[in-house]
C-alpha positions as CSV (number, residue, x, y, z in Angstrom):
1,M,-16.7,-0.1,7.6
2,V,-16.0,-1.6,3.9
3,N,-18.2,-5.4,3.9
4,D,-15.7,-7.4,1.9
5,P,-13.5,-10.5,3.3
6,V,-10.5,-10.0,0.8
7,V,-9.5,-6.8,2.0
8,I,-10.6,-6.6,5.5
9,N,-8.8,-10.0,6.4
10,D,-5.1,-8.6,4.7
11,W,-2.6,-6.3,6.0
12,H,-2.6,-2.6,4.8
13,P,0.0,-0.1,5.5
14,V,-1.3,3.2,7.4
15,A,1.8,5.1,8.6
16,R,5.5,5.3,8.8
17,S,6.9,4.3,12.2
18,E,8.3,7.0,13.0
19,D,4.6,8.8,12.8
20,V,3.4,7.3,16.1
21,Q,6.0,8.5,18.7
22,K,5.0,7.3,22.6
23,G,2.8,9.4,23.7
24,A,1.6,10.7,20.6
25,L,-2.0,10.0,18.5
26,L,-2.6,9.6,14.6
27,P,-5.6,9.7,13.0
28,V,-5.7,7.3,10.0
29,H,-8.4,6.0,7.5
30,L,-8.6,2.5,6.1
31,L,-11.5,1.2,4.2
32,E,-14.1,3.9,5.4
33,E,-12.8,3.3,9.2
34,D,-11.4,6.6,11.0
35,L,-8.6,4.5,13.4
36,V,-6.7,5.7,15.7
37,L,-2.5,4.4,16.1
38,W,-0.4,4.9,19.4
39,R,2.1,3.7,21.4
40,S,1.7,2.4,25.5
41,S,5.1,1.7,27.1
42,D,6.7,-0.2,23.8
43,Q,3.6,-1.7,22.4
44,L,2.1,-0.3,19.5
45,H,-2.2,0.1,19.6
46,A,-5.1,0.5,16.5
47,C,-8.7,1.1,17.7
48,R,-11.5,2.9,16.4
49,D,-10.7,6.6,16.4
50,L,-14.6,6.7,18.5
51,C,-15.4,7.1,22.2
52,A,-17.8,4.4,23.6
53,H,-19.2,6.9,25.7
54,R,-20.8,10.3,23.4
55,G,-18.9,9.2,20.1
56,T,-15.8,11.8,20.1
57,R,-12.6,11.0,18.2
58,L,-10.2,9.7,20.9
59,S,-7.4,11.0,18.2
60,S,-7.6,14.3,20.0
61,G,-7.5,13.4,23.6
62,R,-4.1,12.3,24.7
63,V,-2.4,9.0,26.0
64,T,-1.9,9.3,30.3
65,D,0.2,6.5,31.6
66,G,-0.2,4.0,29.3
67,T,-4.1,5.0,28.5
68,L,-5.2,6.5,25.7
69,I,-7.7,9.0,27.0
70,C,-11.0,10.4,25.6
71,P,-11.0,14.9,25.4
72,Y,-14.6,15.0,26.3
73,H,-15.0,13.3,29.6
74,G,-11.5,11.4,30.7
75,W,-12.6,8.0,29.6
76,A,-9.4,6.3,29.9
77,Y,-8.7,2.8,27.6
78,N,-6.0,0.3,27.9
79,G,-4.6,-1.3,25.2
80,E,-7.6,-3.8,24.5
81,G,-10.3,-0.8,23.7
82,Q,-11.4,-1.7,27.7
83,C,-11.9,1.7,28.9
84,V,-10.5,1.5,32.9
85,H,-11.5,5.0,34.3
86,I,-14.6,7.2,34.4
87,P,-13.5,10.4,36.1
88,A,-17.3,11.4,36.6
89,H,-18.1,7.6,38.1
90,P,-14.9,7.1,40.2
91,G,-16.7,4.2,42.3
92,Q,-18.7,2.7,39.7
93,T,-18.2,-0.6,38.6
94,I,-16.9,-0.1,34.4
95,P,-19.6,-1.0,32.2
96,K,-18.5,-3.7,29.9
97,R,-19.9,-2.3,26.8
98,A,-17.2,0.8,27.6
99,Q,-14.6,-0.5,24.8
100,V,-13.8,0.7,21.8
101,K,-12.6,-1.5,18.9
102,T,-8.7,-2.8,18.6
103,Y,-7.4,-3.9,15.3
104,H,-4.5,-6.1,14.6
105,V,-1.5,-4.0,13.8
106,Q,2.3,-4.7,13.3
107,E,5.5,-2.7,12.1
108,R,7.3,-4.0,9.2
109,Y,10.0,-2.2,6.4
110,N,9.4,0.7,8.6
111,L,5.9,1.2,8.2
112,I,2.5,0.2,10.4
113,W,0.2,-2.0,8.8
114,V,-3.0,-2.2,10.2
115,A,-5.8,-5.8,9.4
116,L,-9.3,-4.6,10.0
117,G,-10.2,-8.0,10.8
118,E,-8.6,-11.5,10.9
119,P,-5.9,-12.0,8.0
120,K,-4.7,-15.3,7.1
121,Q,-0.9,-14.4,5.9
122,D,1.4,-11.9,7.0
123,V,2.3,-8.7,5.7
124,P,3.6,-8.8,2.2
125,S,6.9,-10.4,1.7
126,F,10.2,-7.5,0.5
127,P,12.8,-10.3,0.2
128,E,15.6,-7.6,-0.4
129,W,14.7,-5.7,3.3
130,D,16.9,-7.8,5.2
131,D,20.4,-7.9,3.0
132,P,22.4,-5.5,4.3
133,T,23.8,-5.3,0.8
134,Y,20.9,-3.4,-0.8
135,R,19.9,0.4,-0.3
136,K,16.3,0.8,0.6
137,L,14.9,4.2,0.2
138,L,11.3,5.0,1.6
139,C,9.3,7.0,-1.6
140,G,5.6,8.2,-0.2
141,P,3.5,8.5,1.0
142,Y,1.3,10.2,-1.6
143,G,-2.0,11.3,-1.5
144,A,-4.6,10.6,-0.3
145,F,-5.4,10.9,-4.4
146,D,-8.6,10.8,-5.6
147,L,-8.1,7.3,-8.1
148,C,-8.8,3.8,-7.4
149,G,-6.1,1.7,-5.5
150,L,-6.8,-1.1,-8.2
151,R,-6.0,1.0,-10.9
152,A,-2.9,2.0,-9.1
153,I,-1.4,-1.0,-9.2
154,E,-2.5,-2.2,-12.8
155,N,-0.6,1.3,-13.9
156,F,1.9,-0.7,-11.6
157,L,2.0,-3.6,-12.9
158,D,1.7,-2.4,-17.2
159,V,4.8,-1.9,-18.5
160,A,3.3,-1.6,-22.0
161,H,2.7,2.0,-21.2
162,F,6.6,3.1,-20.6
163,P,7.2,4.4,-23.9
164,F,4.2,6.9,-24.3
165,I,4.0,8.2,-20.1
166,H,7.6,7.8,-19.4
167,E,9.2,8.3,-22.8
168,G,12.6,9.3,-22.0
169,I,13.0,7.7,-18.7
170,L,11.6,4.0,-18.6
171,G,10.8,4.1,-22.7
172,D,11.0,5.2,-26.0
173,A,7.7,5.9,-28.1
174,A,10.1,4.7,-31.6
175,Y,10.8,1.3,-29.5
176,P,7.5,0.6,-28.2
177,A,6.9,-3.1,-29.2
178,I,6.3,-5.9,-26.1
179,E,7.2,-9.2,-26.8
180,D,5.4,-12.3,-25.0
181,Y,6.0,-13.2,-21.5
182,G,4.2,-16.0,-19.4
183,T,2.0,-15.0,-16.3
184,T,1.1,-17.6,-13.8
185,I,-0.7,-17.7,-10.6
186,E,1.0,-18.9,-8.2
187,P,0.2,-19.5,-3.9
188,D,2.0,-16.4,-3.3
189,G,0.2,-14.1,-6.0
190,V,0.3,-13.8,-10.0
191,L,4.0,-13.6,-11.7
192,S,5.3,-12.7,-14.6
193,K,8.8,-13.3,-16.0
194,G,10.7,-11.8,-18.6
195,V,8.5,-8.4,-19.1
196,S,10.9,-6.7,-22.1
197,V,11.0,-3.1,-23.0
198,Y,13.4,-1.2,-24.6
199,Q,15.2,1.6,-22.3
200,P,16.9,4.5,-23.5
201,D,19.7,4.8,-21.0
202,P,19.2,1.6,-18.2
203,Y,22.3,1.4,-16.7
204,G,23.3,5.0,-16.8
205,T,25.8,4.6,-19.8
206,G,23.8,6.4,-22.1
207,Q,22.9,3.8,-25.0
208,G,19.8,2.0,-24.7
209,D,19.0,-1.4,-24.2
210,V,16.1,-3.8,-23.6
211,V,15.5,-4.6,-20.2
212,A,13.3,-7.1,-18.9
213,Y,11.4,-7.2,-15.5
214,T,9.9,-9.8,-12.8
215,Y,6.3,-8.5,-11.7
216,R,4.6,-9.7,-8.9
217,A,0.8,-8.9,-7.3
218,L,1.3,-10.1,-3.8
219,R,-2.2,-8.7,-3.1
220,P,-4.9,-7.0,-4.4
221,F,-3.3,-3.6,-3.0
222,T,0.7,-4.4,-3.0
223,A,2.7,-5.3,-6.0
224,Y,6.0,-5.8,-7.0
225,L,8.6,-5.5,-9.4
226,A,12.6,-6.5,-9.9
227,K,15.0,-5.6,-13.1
228,E,17.9,-7.8,-13.0
229,S,21.5,-7.4,-15.1
230,E,24.7,-8.6,-14.4
231,G,24.6,-8.4,-11.0
232,T,23.0,-5.5,-10.3
233,R,19.3,-5.7,-8.8
234,F,16.7,-2.8,-8.8
235,S,13.8,-3.4,-7.0
236,I,10.3,-1.4,-5.8
237,L,7.5,-3.2,-3.3
238,F,4.6,-0.6,-4.3
239,C,1.4,-0.7,-1.3
240,V,-1.6,1.3,-1.3
241,T,-3.7,2.6,1.5
242,P,-7.2,2.3,0.3
243,H,-8.9,4.8,2.1
244,T,-12.5,4.4,0.2
245,A,-13.1,2.4,-3.2
246,L,-11.6,6.1,-4.9
247,K,-9.2,7.8,-2.2
248,S,-5.4,6.2,-2.3
249,T,-2.1,6.3,-0.7
250,L,0.3,5.3,-2.4
251,W,3.9,3.7,-0.7
252,M,7.1,2.7,-2.1
253,W,10.3,1.0,-1.2
254,M,12.8,1.3,-3.6
255,A,15.5,-1.3,-3.0
256,L,19.2,-1.5,-5.3
257,N,22.6,-3.0,-4.7
258,Y,24.4,-0.7,-6.7
259,D,24.8,3.1,-7.1
260,Y,26.0,3.7,-3.1
261,E,27.0,7.6,-4.2
262,T,23.9,9.1,-5.3
263,P,22.3,10.8,-3.1
264,A,18.9,9.7,-1.8
265,A,16.9,12.6,-2.5
266,D,17.8,12.2,-6.2
267,L,16.8,8.6,-6.6
268,I,13.9,9.5,-4.9
269,A,13.1,13.0,-6.8
270,W,13.4,10.5,-10.1
271,Q,10.9,7.9,-8.7
272,E,8.3,10.9,-7.5
273,K,8.9,12.4,-11.6
274,I,7.8,9.1,-12.9
275,L,4.9,8.6,-9.9
276,N,3.9,12.4,-11.2
277,Q,3.1,10.9,-14.9
278,D,1.3,8.6,-13.8
279,I,-1.6,9.7,-11.4
280,P,-3.1,11.9,-14.1
281,I,-3.6,9.5,-16.5
282,I,-5.0,7.1,-13.5
283,Q,-7.3,9.6,-12.3
284,A,-8.5,10.1,-16.2
285,Q,-9.3,6.4,-16.8
286,R,-13.2,5.3,-16.8
287,P,-14.5,3.6,-15.4
288,Q,-13.3,4.8,-12.3
289,L,-13.3,1.6,-10.6
290,L,-11.9,-1.9,-12.0
291,P,-13.5,-3.3,-14.3
292,L,-13.1,-7.1,-13.4
293,Y,-14.6,-8.6,-16.5
294,A,-13.2,-6.1,-18.7
295,Q,-16.1,-5.0,-20.2
296,T,-15.1,-1.8,-21.2
297,D,-11.3,-2.8,-22.2
298,L,-9.4,-4.1,-25.1
299,L,-6.8,-6.4,-23.3
300,L,-4.3,-7.6,-26.0
301,N,-1.6,-10.3,-24.7
302,S,0.8,-7.3,-23.8
303,D,-1.4,-6.5,-20.6
304,R,-1.3,-10.5,-19.9
305,T,-0.2,-9.7,-16.2
306,L,-3.6,-7.4,-15.9
307,I,-5.3,-9.8,-17.9
308,V,-4.4,-12.7,-14.9
309,Y,-4.5,-10.5,-12.2
310,R,-8.2,-9.5,-12.5
311,K,-8.8,-13.1,-12.8
312,W,-6.8,-13.7,-9.8
313,L,-9.1,-10.8,-8.3
314,Q,-12.4,-12.7,-9.3
315,E,-11.1,-15.9,-8.1
316,M,-10.6,-15.0,-4.7
317,G,-14.1,-12.8,-4.7
318,L,-12.7,-9.6,-4.5
319,R,-15.6,-6.9,-4.4
320,F,-14.1,-3.4,-3.2
321,G,-13.2,-1.3,-5.6
322,T,-14.7,-3.4,-8.8
323,V,-17.2,-3.0,-10.9
324,S,-18.1,-7.1,-10.9
325,A,-20.6,-7.1,-13.5
């Protein structure tokens, strides 16, 4: 398991809620740890995917009578990870060491979130989630990609690449200038307001215009953006599952309080087109890990969000996924 309290003591999405049905087992990989998700009655569990007896993957077993049964010798574990039955020794007192490690798990935004340590905060906020006037569309999961999750978050926070990587969709190479904007470190993360960029057709009218975004880095692996105009609002909650420092799965919740007629599949396909333009660029970056101290980067005012994001990561002491010296 990764030895970095910043990421260990945080929440990470690992699956959709619907992926773990009652009686089913789902193996997932988070921060170099193999886990298995399962349900007993209406309760969701996450534990290490390793039987205490002979090291077999519990995800190859089954759920019976609210217990997780190892496929090798039938050891049964309850939701707290304690072995409650050893078929080969039915009359023997079960050793206290006969248990598997369990982890904090919860469901939010129709996703399953796991913390391997002791989370000091709740799952990141998605303010549009409880507002019924917004359409909410889940894009993903995408991956697992061979890329650094922190690099993916930086790319999400970077508006200056729009005219080049997403020309004709989010930007126009004839209008690449990025006006200065303000970025601060807030109690809930990094905040950039008034991040403006010219877009060829931001409102579906066929007319180009300059639009302004608000960006937030809520956690090292979670970010958010919002674009508003004349009562309409479009936002994305962008999350990364860091399987390892260089293997990641990406999730995006889109929310919008307009355009109720366009089929969800078309909106998701639009977002996937943008993502597919980003992935090769992120994978080609060197170093592959995030250089916190910019020893290989030349960052300018248009990169202000990234500069402050890296400073924020430095201040919290993040090591995982970074080139730290």
